[in-house]
N, C-alpha and C positions, 0 to 999 in steps of 0.2 A: 944818187937819188935823195929825195927828201926823206927825213927820218920821223917815224911815228912810234910812240910807245902806247900800247893798248893794254890796260889792266883787265884781265879776264879772257882766257882762251877757250871759253865755252861756245855753245852754239850761237848765241847772239853775237859774241865778239867775232867769231869766224864768219858767220853767215850773214852779217849785216855790216857792222862798222868797219871791220878789218877789210872786207872785200871792197867797200867804197873807197877806203884810203889807198889800197893797192891800185885800184882803177884810176886814182887821181895822181899817181906817180910817187907814192910813198913806199919805202920798205917798212914793213910793220914788225915791230918786236912785241910779241904777246908776253905778258907777265902773268904767271900763274904759279900755284903751289902744287898742282897735280903733276907729280914727277913723270908718270907715264905719258901724259899729254905733251909735256914740254919736250921729252925725249923724241916722241914721234914727230912733232913739228920740226925739230932740229935735224932729224934724220932725213926728212923728205924735203924740207924747205918749200912745201907746197901742199895744197889740199883742194878738194872739189866741193862745189855747192850744186845742189839740184833744186831748180825752180819747179815746184809742183803745181799742177792745175791743168787747164784745158790745153795749154801749149807748153809742155814741160821742156826744159833745156838744162844743160850742164855747163857750169862755169869753172874753169881751172884757175886757181889763184896761186901765184908765185910771189917771190920777193918777201917771204916771211921767215921769221925765226922766233925763238922763245927763250925766256929767262925764268928760272925758278928763283923767286925772290927769297925763299928760305935758305937756299944753298949758294946763291950767286949774287949776293947783295951788292958787292963792289961793281960787278958788271952792270947792274941796273943803275947804280948811281952815276957811273960813267956815261950811260946812255942818255941821261938827262942833260948832260953838257951840250950835246949836239942835236937834241930832239927839236923838231919843228912843230910838233903838236903832241898832246897827250890826251888820251880818251879812256873811258872806263865803260864796262858793261859787266858788272859783278853782282848786282843786287843792292838795293838801298841799305840794307843792314850791314854790308861789308865795307862801306866807304870808310868808316872810322878805323878799320884795321889796316887799310893801305895808306892812310894819312901820314903816319910816322915816316915811312919810306919815301913818300913823295916829298915831305919836308926835307929829309936828308938829301934827296936828289936836287932840290932847288937850292939848298945851301952850296952844294958843289957847283952847280951851274952858275949861280950868280957871282961866284968868286972868279969865274973865267969867261962868262958870256953874258952880255947885256941885251942880246936880241930878244924881242918880245916872244912869249910862249903862252899859248892858250891851252887850258886844261878843261876838257868838256866831259862831264859825267852824263853818260847816255843811259839813264836809268828810268824805270817806270815810276817816276815820282815828280812832284812839283818842286822846282828849285834845287835839283840835285847837285849842280856845280857849286851853288852857294853853300849848301850843307857841307860838301867836301872841303871847300875853302875854309870854313870855320874850323873843321877838324884839323886841317893842315896848319893853320895859323896857331893852333894850340901847341904845336911842336916846333914852330920856327923860332930861332933865337931873336930876341928883340932887335938886335942890331942889323938883322936881315929883313925885317918886315917892311921897312920903308922902301927899300929897293924892290922887294917883291911886289909891293902895291903898284909900282910903276911898270915893271917888266913882265909880270905874270897875270894873265886874265883867267877868270873862271866864269865864262858865259854859260848861262843856263840853257837847257835844251829840252825839246819834246821829241820823243822817238816812237815809232810805230811800225812794227813788223811782226807777224805771227810766225813763230818757229815752233812747230808741234813737237810734243814729246816723241822721241824716236830712239830706236836701238838698231844701229846700222853695223853691218859686218866690218866696214871700213871705219875705224875709230875717229877719223878726221872728217868724214863726209857729213855735210849738214844739209838738211832739206828745209826749204823756206818757201813762203808764198811769193807771188810776183810783186805784190804791193810793198812799198817801203817809203817811209817819210821821216826826215830828220830836219827839224827846224831849230835854229840856234839864235839866241838873243845877240844882235849886233852890238848893243850898248855895253855888254859885259866883256867884249873882246878888247885886247890890247894890240896895237900895231894895225897892219892891214889884215882884215879877216881873210884867212886862206880860202882859195877856191877849191872846193871838194865836190866832186860829182855826186849828186843825190842829197847834198846838204844845202838848205836854204837859210840864208841869214835874214832875220826878220826884225822889225822895229817894235812890234807889239807881241811878244811871245805869249803873254797871258791869253790873248785871243786864240792862238793856235793850241795852247794847252787845253783850254776849255772846249774848243771844237772837238779835239780828240777825246777828252774825258767824257763829254756829254753826248758824243755820237757813238764812237767805237766802244768805250767802256760801259756807258749806260746801256747801249743796245745789247752788248754781250751779256751783261748781268741780267737784263730784263728777260732775255731768251732763257737763260739758265734757271732763274727762279720760277718762271712760269712752267718751264719744262719739268722741273723737279716736282711740282704739284701734280703734273699729269703722269709721272712715272717714266718719262722719257730719259734715256741714259746718256745721249751724246748730242752735241750741238747740231751736227749735220742732220741727224734724224729730226731734231726739233724744227729745223728749217724746212722740213718736208711736211710739217703740220700746218695746214692753212690757217687755223685759228691762232697759232702762235705768231706766224708771219704777219697776219693782219694786226695782231696786238702790238708787235714791236714797231710796226710802221706808225701806229698811233703814238707810241712813245717818241719816235723820231720826229713826228710832226710837231710835238710839243717842244722838244729841245731845239729843233730847227727854228721855230718861231722866236725862241729866246736868243739864240746865237745871231740870227740875222738882224734882229732889232738892236741887240747890245753892241755888236761889233761891226755891223754894216757889211757882212759877207754878202757877196752876190747870191741872190736867191737860187738862180739856176745852177751856178757852180756848186753851191752847197748841196743842192738836190743830187747832183752827180756824185758828190762825195759820199752821200748817204747810200746811193745805189751801189757804189763800190763796196761800202761796208757790208751791205746785205749779201753781195756776191761772195765776199771773203768768208762770211760765216757759212755760206752754202757749200763751200769747197770741201768735198769729202776727204781730201788729202790732209786738211788742216783741222779736222774735227777733234774736239776735245771733250772730255767727260764733263757732263753737266755739273757734277759735284765739285770738280776742280775749278770750274769757272765761277761757281756760286760760293766757293769757300771764302771764309773771312767776312761773314755778314756784319760783324761789329764794325770793321773798318769801312765796309761799303755803305753802311747806314750812317756814318758820321756826318756831321753838319756840313763839312766842306767837300764831301765826296760826290760820286756820280749820280746818286739818286735824290738825296735830300736837297743839295745845293740848287740844282735846276728847278726843283719843285718850289722851293722858297722864293727863288728869283721870279718865277712865273707868277706866283701869287702877288708879288710886289708890283708886277705889271698889270694886275687886274685880270690875269688869265687863270683858268681852272685846270690844273694838271691831273686830269682824271686817270690817265694811264700810268703816270709816274706814281700817283698815290696807290694804285693797285700793286705796283711792283714793290713799293716800300712795305705794304702789308704782307706781300708774299715773302719778302726777305726775312721778315720777323717770324715766318713760319718754317724757315729752312732748318730742319732738325736732323741733319746728317750726323750720325753718331761719331764718325771719324774726324770731324772738324772741331777742334777745341773751341773756336769762337762760336760756332753754331750751338755747341753744348752749353756754353756760358749764356748765350741769349735765351735758349729754351728754358734753362733753369730759372732765369730771372722772370720769364713769362709765367712759369708755373707758380712761382712764389708770390709775385706781385700783380699778375694780370697783364693782359695785352696793352691796355691804356698806359699803365705806368712804364712798361717796357718801351713803348713808343717814345715817350718823352726822354727816358733815361738814355737810350741809344742814339736818338736823332737830335736831341735838344729842341724839338718842336714843342712850344708851350701848349698846354692842354686847352687854353682858352682861345686858340686860333682856328680860323676856318680850315687851314690845311690839316690840322690835327683831326678835326671833325670829319673831313673828307676821307682821310686814311682809315679812320674807324669805320666809316660807312663801307669802304671798299673791302675791309677785312670781313665785315658781316656778309657781304656779297660772296666772298670766297668760301664761306661756310655753307652756302646753299648748294 
């Protein structure tokens, strides 16, 4: 069988990337530091996935094993020599911690194997593989870097699948939604890009990243911030509120206009993509706490993220993003005490006022029409 190394034996790794790799003919070696998880995978060499929704089903996944990178580093380095693909799903902040071991693995591989190898970071971030590459190259010896640049690819990826918070009796069982999307930049790959079921190699990854960011992430955040203002506690309940559903559809109308004009997406196909997103958020089996989806307002309000970026781009096209402006104002009101970013934002608002906070966290200049629009929407939220 073809060999895959996957960093991260958690729910995303097992319930998304690992399952697709096994389905495509790979034996998957999960790399993790959770000893109990590694032992359980090695004892069973299999696990189950439950697809939750209107038509639930169970998938049995075999041809898996695991390595504890803390205690079996030599085994991991040997696995790099024969690997056909390497993937990650560990969280953006952990990439720098796995980079030294990847560098060691590549040194061992390149001394024995010239075959192309692609390393794909499947993280909820823009340019994850490029970020990982930079961390890895910090640890590669100079005399290996030239060969690595020819033989090792780090194609960036965009991934999308909701895996709800869960506590299952079976420690390896993973419950996931039916929808899954994995787009990877063809230009970043070396050799012939491998054919993997569920993975789409694309020539313009930025378009797919923004489609997901400005549709799924923008919609999710919009629902959460408006639901929080109404005292609604979970996303599925929010999607039973006609006012919130009507509002998020207005948000999607604005971002859809941007995406169709900017990237030339087929309007009908994009509308179907939005309808799918709406149904995903209505799935009661996938419902998440409003406060968890809304957490991190400082990051979500940043200039390049899901709220401000599409609003700024729409203004540049001469469009008025009324709904997005309302969400930005609502995000600046998110005062959940258990979220450090929310506390930081609210402390700034209390000390300097809403207008100053708006510019500070979004970088939207105070003399712009978008700034004035958001201030107007904030005043409307006070009524």
